[in-house]
matplotlib code that plots the C-alpha trace (Angstrom):
import matplotlib.pyplot as plt

x = [-3.6, -0.3, 2.3, 3.4, 7.0, 7.2, 5.8, 5.3, 4.1, 3.4, 5.4, 6.1, 8.8, 10.1, 12.3, 14.2, 11.0, 8.1, 6.3, 5.4, 4.4, 2.0, 1.6, 1.6, 0.5, 1.6, 1.4, 3.2, 2.4, 5.3, 4.6, 2.1, 1.9, 1.2, 0.1, -0.1, -2.0, -2.9, -3.9, -0.4, 1.4, 0.0, 3.3, 3.9, 6.9, 8.1, 6.9, 9.1, 12.3, 11.9, 11.8, 15.1, 16.7, 17.0, 14.6, 14.5, 11.3, 11.7, 9.1, 7.5, 9.2, 9.5, 10.3, 11.2, 10.6, 10.7, 14.1, 13.2, 15.0, 14.1, 17.9, 19.3, 21.1, 20.9, 23.4, 21.6, 18.6, 19.7, 21.6, 18.5, 17.5, 15.5, 15.6, 14.5, 13.7, 12.9, 10.7, 14.0, 14.9, 18.6, 20.5, 23.5, 23.3, 27.0, 27.5, 26.5, 23.7, 25.7, 27.7, 24.5, 23.6, 27.0, 27.2, 24.2, 25.4, 27.8, 28.6, 30.5, 33.4, 32.9, 30.6, 32.3, 30.9, 27.5, 24.9, 24.1, 20.8, 19.6, 20.7, 18.7, 16.0, 15.6, 16.5, 13.2, 11.4, 12.8, 14.6, 15.8, 18.4, 19.7, 19.3, 20.4, 23.7, 25.9, 24.8, 24.9, 21.9, 21.2, 20.1, 17.6, 14.1, 11.5, 10.1, 13.9, 15.0, 12.6, 12.9, 16.4, 16.0, 13.8, 16.7, 18.8, 17.0, 16.5, 19.9, 20.9, 17.9, 15.1, 13.0, 11.0, 11.3, 9.7, 9.0, 8.1, 6.2, 6.8, 4.4, 4.8, 5.2, 4.5, 3.0, 0.6, 2.2, 5.5, 3.0, 1.7, 4.8, 5.3, 2.9, 3.2, 7.6, 5.9, 3.6, 6.4, 8.6, 5.6, 5.9, 9.1, 8.1, 9.4, 7.3, 5.9, 5.5, 4.6, 3.6, 1.4, -0.6, -1.5, -5.6, -5.9, -2.3, -2.8, -6.1, -4.6, -1.7, -2.6, -3.1, -3.6, -3.9, -2.7, -4.2, -2.3, -3.8, -2.5, 0.5, -1.8, -2.8, -6.0, -7.4, -5.6, -7.7, -7.6, -7.2, -10.0, -12.2, -11.4, -11.2, -15.2, -16.9, -17.2, -17.8, -15.2, -12.7, -14.3, -14.3, -10.0, -9.4, -11.4, -12.3, -13.4, -11.6]
y = [20.8, 19.7, 21.0, 24.5, 24.1, 27.5, 30.6, 34.1, 36.9, 40.4, 40.6, 43.6, 43.7, 47.0, 47.2, 50.6, 52.7, 50.7, 48.6, 45.3, 43.6, 45.1, 42.2, 38.9, 36.3, 32.4, 29.1, 26.1, 22.4, 20.6, 17.3, 19.3, 20.9, 24.7, 26.3, 30.3, 31.6, 35.1, 37.3, 38.8, 41.4, 40.0, 39.2, 36.0, 35.8, 38.4, 36.7, 33.6, 35.5, 37.1, 33.9, 32.7, 36.2, 37.3, 40.4, 41.4, 42.4, 45.4, 44.3, 41.3, 37.7, 34.7, 31.3, 27.9, 25.1, 27.7, 29.4, 33.2, 32.9, 37.2, 38.2, 34.9, 35.9, 33.5, 30.9, 30.8, 29.6, 27.5, 25.5, 24.7, 22.3, 24.3, 24.7, 27.5, 27.1, 30.9, 31.2, 31.4, 28.2, 29.4, 27.0, 27.6, 26.8, 26.5, 23.8, 19.8, 18.7, 16.8, 19.8, 21.8, 19.1, 18.8, 22.4, 21.4, 18.2, 20.2, 17.0, 15.6, 16.9, 15.5, 13.8, 9.9, 11.0, 11.7, 9.9, 7.1, 5.8, 9.2, 10.1, 7.1, 8.0, 11.0, 9.8, 7.9, 11.1, 12.7, 9.7, 13.0, 14.2, 11.4, 10.4, 14.4, 14.1, 15.1, 17.5, 21.4, 22.1, 25.3, 22.9, 21.3, 22.2, 24.9, 20.9, 19.5, 22.8, 22.9, 19.4, 19.6, 22.9, 20.9, 17.5, 20.2, 21.1, 17.8, 16.3, 16.6, 16.2, 18.7, 19.8, 22.4, 22.7, 26.2, 26.5, 29.7, 28.5, 24.5, 24.4, 27.1, 27.2, 23.1, 20.5, 18.9, 15.6, 17.2, 18.8, 15.5, 13.9, 17.7, 16.3, 12.9, 14.5, 16.6, 14.0, 11.7, 13.5, 14.7, 10.9, 10.9, 13.8, 16.8, 19.7, 21.7, 25.5, 26.6, 29.9, 28.5, 29.6, 26.5, 25.8, 22.8, 21.5, 23.5, 21.7, 18.9, 18.8, 21.2, 20.3, 24.3, 26.7, 30.8, 33.8, 36.7, 39.8, 43.7, 42.1, 40.5, 37.2, 37.3, 33.7, 30.5, 27.2, 23.2, 23.2, 21.2, 23.4, 26.3, 23.5, 22.9, 26.9, 28.4, 31.6, 32.2, 31.0, 34.3, 36.6, 36.0, 35.3, 36.1, 32.7, 29.8, 26.2]
z = [-25.7, -27.8, -26.1, -27.2, -29.8, -30.1, -29.5, -31.4, -28.0, -29.4, -32.4, -33.9, -37.0, -38.5, -41.6, -41.8, -42.1, -42.6, -39.7, -41.1, -38.2, -36.3, -32.9, -34.0, -31.8, -33.1, -31.5, -33.2, -30.9, -31.5, -33.6, -35.8, -39.2, -38.5, -41.5, -41.9, -44.0, -45.6, -48.5, -50.0, -47.9, -44.9, -43.1, -42.8, -44.5, -42.3, -39.5, -41.2, -41.2, -37.8, -36.1, -38.1, -36.5, -40.1, -39.2, -36.0, -33.4, -32.7, -29.8, -28.3, -27.4, -28.8, -27.3, -28.9, -25.8, -23.7, -24.1, -25.4, -28.5, -29.4, -28.9, -30.7, -33.9, -37.2, -36.6, -33.4, -34.0, -36.6, -34.1, -31.9, -34.6, -36.6, -40.5, -42.5, -46.4, -47.8, -51.0, -53.1, -51.8, -51.5, -53.7, -54.9, -58.3, -59.1, -57.4, -57.2, -55.6, -53.2, -52.5, -51.6, -49.0, -47.8, -46.9, -45.0, -43.2, -40.5, -38.8, -41.8, -42.8, -46.5, -49.0, -47.9, -44.0, -44.7, -42.4, -44.6, -43.0, -43.1, -46.7, -48.4, -46.8, -47.6, -51.4, -50.1, -50.1, -52.5, -55.7, -57.9, -55.4, -55.7, -59.1, -59.9, -57.3, -59.0, -61.2, -61.0, -59.0, -61.3, -64.3, -62.3, -63.0, -60.1, -58.5, -58.2, -56.5, -53.3, -53.5, -52.9, -50.8, -48.6, -48.4, -48.2, -44.8, -43.5, -43.7, -39.9, -37.1, -37.2, -34.4, -36.0, -39.8, -41.5, -45.0, -46.8, -49.8, -50.9, -53.4, -55.7, -59.2, -58.6, -60.7, -59.0, -59.3, -57.5, -55.3, -53.6, -53.8, -51.2, -49.2, -49.1, -47.7, -45.0, -43.7, -43.3, -42.0, -39.6, -38.3, -37.2, -34.8, -37.5, -36.1, -39.3, -39.9, -43.1, -45.3, -48.2, -50.7, -52.0, -50.1, -51.3, -50.2, -47.1, -46.7, -47.3, -44.5, -42.1, -38.5, -37.0, -38.9, -38.2, -41.1, -41.6, -42.2, -42.2, -40.3, -37.2, -36.6, -36.8, -36.2, -35.4, -35.1, -36.2, -39.9, -40.5, -38.6, -40.6, -44.2, -43.5, -42.5, -46.6, -44.7, -42.8, -45.7, -47.1, -44.7, -43.9, -47.3, -49.6, -51.5, -50.6, -50.8]

ax = plt.figure().add_subplot(projection="3d")
ax.plot(x, y, z, "-o")
ax.set_aspect("equal")
plt.show()
């Protein structure tokens, strides 16, 4: 069994008067691509936001590399080499692609001090980022913005990359590009946690999977085992891959 990088133990999250997570147990193995699946409203995005400290856990604990991070604030969590790409992507529309990247490159005081070798690697993953380097980010297509959002998250080395619905609304060709990029990231040792609705995307990329329903993880195991069990897919997700 792979070493655990991130673990949630009995995590509850309240948002105002609403009790969203009801004791989430989740394990993200080091070096794997872990998929978080489930119907709309199951609590997937709330789980990611709780990991990042954007919505604090009201009960339970979160551990990263064995360290309790439950009460850390979001900047402290990000400082542990954890990057988060929200479903909204969080692109600064009025800034150029370069300026968006520079904001995330904390070690670089200006654009010409960014890690050139790492940028070349990112441009290889996402050619559109290089092509539109000096263009306003708000002028990019939806797929190009998603590429920028992921590129910005990895402009510095990350140990864990968390992405909420990376394939949502993307053309099949861009989805394939995104799968290739995540595969290459995994090959460099980055652990990845993805929320995803595209089942074929999940099947092609995932090593491990956790399925959520009603604010809890109701199934966890190997992605391949779920992909090969149509009856289990229908039971957990209401459809078959």
